Every structure is written in C-alpha cells, then in structure tokens.
N, C-alpha and C positions, 0 to 999 in steps of 0.2 A: 378390614383390619386397619387401613389407614384412617378411615373416618373415626373408628373407635379410639385410635391413638390420639387423634386431634382433639376429640371430646375430652379425653382424660387430661390432656395438656391444658386445655382451656379451663376446665372445671377445677383442677387441682393445682394448676400453676406449678407443676412438679418438675418441669424441664426448662432449662435456660433457652434463650433464643438460638444460640449456637447448636445446642443439642437438638432442638426441633428442626433446624435447618439441615443438620446432618442426617436426621431421620428421613426428612422429606426427600433429600437427594438420593438416599439409598433406595427409596421406593421408586423414584422416577427412573432408575437405571435397571429396573426389572423388565425383562422381555421374555415372553413365553415361560414365565415362572422361574427364570434364572437370572442372576446378577452377573453382568459382564465387567463390572468395575473391579480393578485390582488395587491393592494397597501399595501403590508405588507412584513414581513420578517419571516424567519423560521430558526430553529436550527436543525442541523443534526449531526450524527456521521460520522467519516471518515470510508469509506468502500472500500474493495478490489473489483474492478469491480462491482459496486453496482447493486442492482436489479432495475427493471423497475420502481417500485414504488418510489424509492429514486430519480430517475432522473425526475420524474414528478414534484417534488418539485422545481427543477431548472426552470421548465417551468411556474409554477404557481406564484412563489414569486419574487418580485423585487430584493430582496437581500437575500442571503443564507449565514448563518454562520455555519462553520464546527467546532465542539467542539474539542479543542486540549488539554484542561486542565482537562479532565475527566480521571479517572483511567481506564486503559485497562481492558477489560473483555473478557474472553474466550467464545468460541462457539457463536460468534456474526459475523456480516458482516464485522467487522473491519479487519479481516484477512482471510475471506473465501468468496467464491462466489459459486453459484449453476448454472451449465450449463446443457444443454441437452446432452444425449449420447445414444448410441444404446440400453443400458439397463435401460434407464430412467434418472431421475435427478441425477447429479453427483456433489458432493461437492469438491471443491479444496481449501485446507487450507494452508495458509502461515505459516511456522514455525517461531517462534520468540524466541529471547534469553531469558534465565531465568532471572527473576527479583528478586531483594532483597526483602524479606518479601512478595513476591508475588504481590507487588503493584508497579505500574509505570504509570506516566502520558502518555497519548496517544502520545504526541509529542516526547517522549523520547524512545518509544518502538523500539528496533532494530530487523532487520530481521536476521534470522539465515540461514546458508547455509546447514543446516542439510538435509540429504537424497536427495541432488541434486533436490530440489523442482522446480527450474526453468525449467529444462529439462522435468520433469514430467508434470508440468502444461502446457508447450507449446505442448508437445506431446498429451495431453488430448484435448486441444483446436483444434489442427490441425486434429487429427483423428476424432473428433466429427463433425467438421464443414467443412471438406474438400469438401464435396458435396453440401454445402450450396451455394446459388446464389452469395454471395459477399465475401466469405472468401479469394479467390485468389486475389481479388481486394484490400482488407484491410490487408492481412497478413504481408506485409512489414512495416505497421505502428505499429503493435503490437509486432513483433518478437524482436526488439531491447530491449524491456522491460525485456525480458527473456534471454538476452545475456550478459547484464552488471550487475554488482553487485550494489545493493542499500543498504544503511546503515539503514535508518529510514523508518519504515512502513508507516508513515503518508506522507512522501515525495513521496514514491512509489505510494500510493493510489491517491494522489493529481495529480501526473503526468498522471496517467492512465485516471482519470476523465477528465482532460484537453484535452487529446488526443481524447477521445470519443466525447466530446462536439465539438471539431474541425471537426471530421469526419461527424457529422450529422448537422453541421451548427447551433449549439445551443450556444448562447453567454450569459451565466448567469453571475450574479454579485456575485462571491463567495469570502468569506474572512474567515480567521481563527479567532476564538474568542480571544480577548485579555485577557480574564479571564474566570474562570469557573462560570457558572450560575447554581445555585442549583435548583433542581426540585421544592422546596418550593417557590423560587422566581418566577418561571414561573407560578405556580398555583396561587400565589397571584395576578400576573398580569392578568391572565385569569379571575379570579373572579372579579377583579376590573372592567375589561372591560365589563363583563356580567352585573354587577350592573349598569354601566353607560348606556349600551344599553337598558336594560329592564326597569330601574327605573329612570334613569337620576338623581341619588341620590348623586353623588359626586360633590362637589363644586370645584372651581379652587384651593382653599386653601388645600383641601383634596388630590387632585391629586398632587399638588406641594409637600405636605408632604410625600407622597408615593415615589415620584421621589427622593427626597433628602435622604430618608431612604436607598436607594440603592447606594448612592454616595460613602459611605465608601469603599465598595468592588470595585467599579469602579476606585477609586483613586489608589488603589494598582495595578490594571491592567495598569493604565496609567503610573505609575512609571516604571513598567516593560517595557512597550512599549517605553518610552522615553530612557531608558538605552539601550535597544536593537535596537532602531530606526527601529522598524518593521512596524509601522503604522503611517500614517500622522495624523496631528491634526484633519483634517476633518473626517477621518475614525474613530478616537477615539470618536469624538463628535457624529458621526452618531450612533456608537454602543451604547453609553450611552443613547441616546434618544430612541433607538429602543426597549428598555425593555418593552415599553407599548404594542407593536404590534407583539411580536415575538411568533410564533407558535412552539412548542417543539415536535419534532419527534424522539428524541434520543432513546427512549425506545420502541416506537411503531413499528418501522421498524426493525424487528428481525426475524432470521431464524425460530424460534419456534412459531412465531405468524403469522397467515394467514392474508391476506389483505382483507378478505371478509367484515370486519367491518369498514374498512376505509371509511369515509364519503367523502373523496376527490379523491378517486382513484377507478377505475374499470378496471379489467384486460381485455383489448380488444384483442380478438383472432387475431393472425396474422400467416402467414405461418411459420412452423417449419419443420426441416429436417425429424425428426422421428415421426411426427404427425400421420402417418399411423399406427405406432406401438402402441403408448400409449396415443394418443389423445393430445390435446393442454395442455401444461404445463404453467400455469400463473406465472408471476413475477419472471422469471429467471434473470440471470445477463444481463446487458445491451449489452454484446457482442453477446448474442443470438439474440437479436433484430437487432443489427447492421449487423451481418453476414447473417441474413435471409432477412432483408428488405432494407438494404442499405440506400440510401438517404430518403426513405419513413419512416425511423425510427422516425423522428421528428413528422411526422403526427400521427403515432401511439401513441406517448407520449402525444400529445395535445388532441387526442380523448379519452385518458384514464383519463382525468380530469373530475371530477363531479362538 
C-alpha cells in the first residue's frame, strides 16, 4: 500500500511535500496493524538520556513540547539517567554549576566539568554494554558527546535525544515551549475537556472565554519569541491553540515514581545483558534499549503503549 501511494505521488505529483511526509509518518507508526499515534500533544521535561517511558510519548503524540522555562530541580531525570550494570541499576548524574539563590530556568542551566564526569559516564556505558549486541555498532555515535564540552544542559539533552531518535528511525515533532505553562493551567484544561466529553456542558462562548483567558501569558511568550526569532508565526499559533489538548507529564515521569500506575505505558520485557543476574529491569535509559535491541527498539517502544 505504501509503495503504491509513493508511486502515485511521484507519477502524478498530486500531494505536497507536507502531505507526503504526514502520510509517511502515519504509516511508520503502524505496529501489528494498529496505529498508536493520537491526535494530541504532550508536555515533557528535558531529560538526560531519558527513560523508555519518556520516549513512548514521542511515539504516541503528534507534537511534543519540552519545557524550558521551568525551574531546574535536583534528583530528576533532567540531569540523570539509569542504566544497567553488573551490580544492578546504576544512576549517572551530570554535575551542574551552582545557581544564584538555588533557582535557575532549565534553559539556562550550565553543565559543570566537576570530577571529569564525561570520562566517568562513558566508561560506565562502555563497561556495562560492551557485551551487548549493538554497542560496538552504535558506540561511535555516542562517544563524541562525551569528548566535547557542552555549555548548557538542555542543549546536551536535546542533542542526545535527537541522536537516539535518528538511530532507531523515530521522527517525532519536538519543540521547546515558548513560555512556562503552570500546572494549574494544565489542570484547568484537563477539567474543561472532561466536562466537555462527559457532559457536553461548555458552549462555544465558554470555550472562547477560557481560551482568551490564557492569552495574556501567551502574549508575553510571543514577545520573547519575536525578539529572539526562535519560533515561526505558525509554530507560535500552534502552541497557543494546543493548550486545549496538551497532556502534562512533567511531574509524572520521575526517578522516584514507578511506571506501574501509568495508564499509557507498560514495561515490555526485552533482552538485557545482565538479565540472568538480576532479572529484567524496566524503564531504564533509552540507551539500554538501543544497545540491547538495536533497530528493534522502535518496535519495543510501540508495543509499550497502552
């Protein structure tokens, strides 16, 4: 079916590039004959080599927003990942520079060179996964990240996510948020959507009133975007309209919270190097999945969706 569609496009030139790209992505999200992509958007935190659960959101949602205007928080996935090791789960933590008053926006957090963390992290990855099926195949893709100096944590995280997506042929639509979205705003949106779905009680005028009530905060974001030229008009408009359907996972994907209660994710077992020692370890860093499963990592991600 895909080949026939491509032939029609090439021969008749009947679809624009955007239409062909949308069609191709819709086909790539098919697993076992079913599409797991939903027509919605979600909000995530920036993570260092994120866990499998985080990556499943890239498979499920049409557009993903990564929060850059939240305050940096310690002991989160923002600067740590969890990998497999001969002794069980191993946390790798990125050191960051001290912040004035202990507060700093995520986009402004700087990486520290304290304790030679780059060589420590690369040694941990290589020693843990050297015997995995695909480490030798992918090691040259990851090694440069630990050989060059990075200034900002969010840039480093973003580049690693892009590389992981490239290796497993995942092509998500990811953007940084143009402003901070408060938890109360997300809860108001979710409650409004629930009322609409269950009772159909909101009129067009009520929905319009809610949308306009958010406009004051969005205007400030647009001013920043216009001055920094960081987002196009279409992207800003898309972000403004997306408030109605955005699922917020910023606090739910956390090292101290298990994934058992996640209604969208199930930890599908896959081969792990040290599984014979301590059993299957769920929801480790995406590199564990990539080094152990290679090209089949995307299949595992799609099958992990509920």
